[in-house]
C-alpha positions in Angstrom: 123.7 74.1 91.3 120.6 71.9 90.3 117.7 72.5 87.2 114.5 70.4 87.8 112.4 71.4 84.9 108.8 70.3 85.6 109.3 67.7 88.4 106.5 67.4 90.2 108.8 66.3 93.0 109.8 69.7 93.5 107.3 72.2 91.2 105.8 73.7 94.0 109.1 74.0 96.0 110.7 77.0 97.5 112.6 78.2 100.1 115.3 76.3 102.2 115.3 72.8 103.3 118.6 71.9 105.1 121.2 72.9 103.4 119.7 73.8 100.1 118.5 76.4 99.1 114.7 76.1 96.6 113.9 78.9 94.0 111.4 79.2 91.7 112.8 81.5 88.2 110.4 81.1 85.3 109.0 77.4 84.8 112.3 76.0 87.0 113.4 74.9 89.8 116.6 75.7 91.0 118.0 73.9 93.5 121.9 74.9 94.9 123.6 75.2 97.8 123.0 77.7 101.4 126.3 79.7 101.2 127.6 79.9 105.3 127.3 83.4 106.2 127.9 83.6 109.6 131.6 84.5 109.5 130.6 87.3 106.8 132.2 90.5 108.0 130.5 92.4 105.9 131.5 96.8 105.0 129.5 100.0 106.3 128.3 100.1 102.6 127.6 96.7 102.2 125.4 96.9 104.8 123.4 100.2 104.3 123.3 98.6 100.9 121.5 95.4 102.9 119.2 97.4 105.0 118.4 99.7 100.9 117.3 96.4 99.0 115.5 94.8 102.6 113.3 97.9 102.2 113.0 98.1 98.5 111.4 94.5 98.5 108.8 95.2 101.1 107.9 97.9 99.3 107.7 96.3 96.3 106.4 93.1 97.3 103.0 95.1 98.6 102.3 97.4 96.1 102.8 94.7 94.0 100.1 92.8 95.6 98.3 96.5 96.1 98.1 97.2 92.7 97.5 94.1 90.1 97.6 96.4 86.9 100.9 97.4 88.2 101.8 94.0 88.4 100.8 93.6 84.0 103.3 95.9 82.9 106.4 95.3 84.9 105.5 91.4 84.2 104.7 92.9 80.7 108.5 94.3 80.6 110.3 91.2 81.6 112.7 89.6 79.9 114.4 86.2 79.4 113.8 85.2 83.6 112.9 88.3 84.8 110.0 88.4 86.2 107.4 91.1 87.2 108.8 91.4 91.5 113.0 91.4 90.0 111.7 94.4 87.2 109.8 96.2 89.9 113.1 96.0 91.8 115.3 97.5 89.2 112.5 100.4 88.9 112.4 101.4 92.5 116.5 101.5 93.1 117.1 103.4 90.3 114.9 107.1 90.7 113.7 109.1 88.0 116.0 111.8 86.5 115.1 115.0 85.5 117.3 115.9 82.5 116.2 119.8 81.5 114.3 122.6 82.5 113.7 125.0 80.2 112.1 128.0 81.1 112.8 130.2 77.3 108.7 129.9 76.8 108.5 131.6 80.0 107.9 135.2 81.1 105.9 135.4 83.2 102.1 135.2 81.4 99.8 132.6 81.4 100.1 130.4 78.6 103.7 130.2 78.6 105.6 126.8 79.3 108.0 125.2 80.8 109.3 122.6 78.9 111.1 119.8 81.0 112.9 116.7 80.3 112.4 114.0 82.8 112.9 109.4 82.4 113.2 106.8 84.5 113.8 103.2 84.0 110.8 102.2 82.8 108.3 104.7 83.2 107.7 108.2 84.5 104.3 108.7 86.6 103.9 112.6 86.6 105.9 116.0 86.7 104.8 118.5 89.2 105.6 121.9 88.1 105.7 124.8 91.2 106.6 128.3 90.1 107.1 130.8 93.2 108.1 134.3 92.1 110.3 136.9 93.3 109.5 136.9 97.2 109.2 133.1 97.4 105.0 132.8 97.5 103.9 129.8 95.1 102.1 131.2 92.7 100.4 128.5 90.8 100.9 124.2 90.2 100.2 122.1 88.7 100.3 118.5 86.5 102.6 118.5 83.0 101.9 116.8 80.0 103.5 114.4 78.5 104.1 115.0 74.4 102.5 113.2 72.8 104.6 110.8 71.0 104.4 107.8 73.7 107.4 108.0 75.9 109.2 110.8 74.7 109.8 111.8 78.3 109.6 115.9 77.2 106.9 117.0 79.7 105.0 120.5 79.1 103.3 122.9 81.8 101.1 125.6 80.9 101.4 128.7 83.2 97.1 129.1 84.7 97.9 131.7 85.9 99.8 135.9 85.4 103.3 136.4 87.5 104.0 140.0 87.2 107.1 139.6 90.0 108.8 136.6 87.9 112.3 137.4 87.6 113.8 136.8 89.7 111.4 133.5 91.3 112.1 129.5 91.3 110.5 126.9 88.9 110.2 123.5 91.3 109.8 120.3 89.6 108.8 116.9 90.9 109.4 114.1 88.6 107.7 110.0 90.5 107.9 107.6 89.0 106.3 104.3 89.4 107.6 102.9 93.1 107.4 106.4 94.2 110.5 107.3 93.7 110.9 111.7 94.2 113.2 113.5 92.7 113.1 117.3 93.2 115.0 120.2 91.1 114.5 123.7 91.2 115.9 126.4 88.8 115.9 130.3 89.4 114.0 132.5 86.7 116.4 135.1 85.7 115.0 136.0 83.0 117.4 135.1 80.4 
């Protein structure tokens, strides 16, 4: 592997020339031997992972191209030789998590609260809470609000409607991250 720092000849090179791959890492150009994968036998898991990574790469590149502000956010999070695309790929490949759904303070009355714990590798874009009554009919849904201490991971949803048939109903929580990964979890309201 060859590393060129600010070399006039290699500064703008990236891609493949013959049996050499040129790539940019930060302000450096790195040249390395191109590997021959023509005889490689890939397992099913490897094939699926390569497909997943390829789709992720296309989506992330388009999203960053279309949203310069998002690209700036990811660039600020980059460490060492990472760039905005590396950070965005890492975020895309790891969906957010719902760590808690706390319904202790929900008793079917307007103003009751539901607490949601949500985290992501970089940042949660939003938390949506939907409340269903015992018959499975949607009573309300809306965005939860993150607690004021930045990055707390604690989101509060304040009920806007009375729900007299709340026992036996459900709370459905959807958490999305910036790349668009969404996770959903439901919890039955049993009144305990």
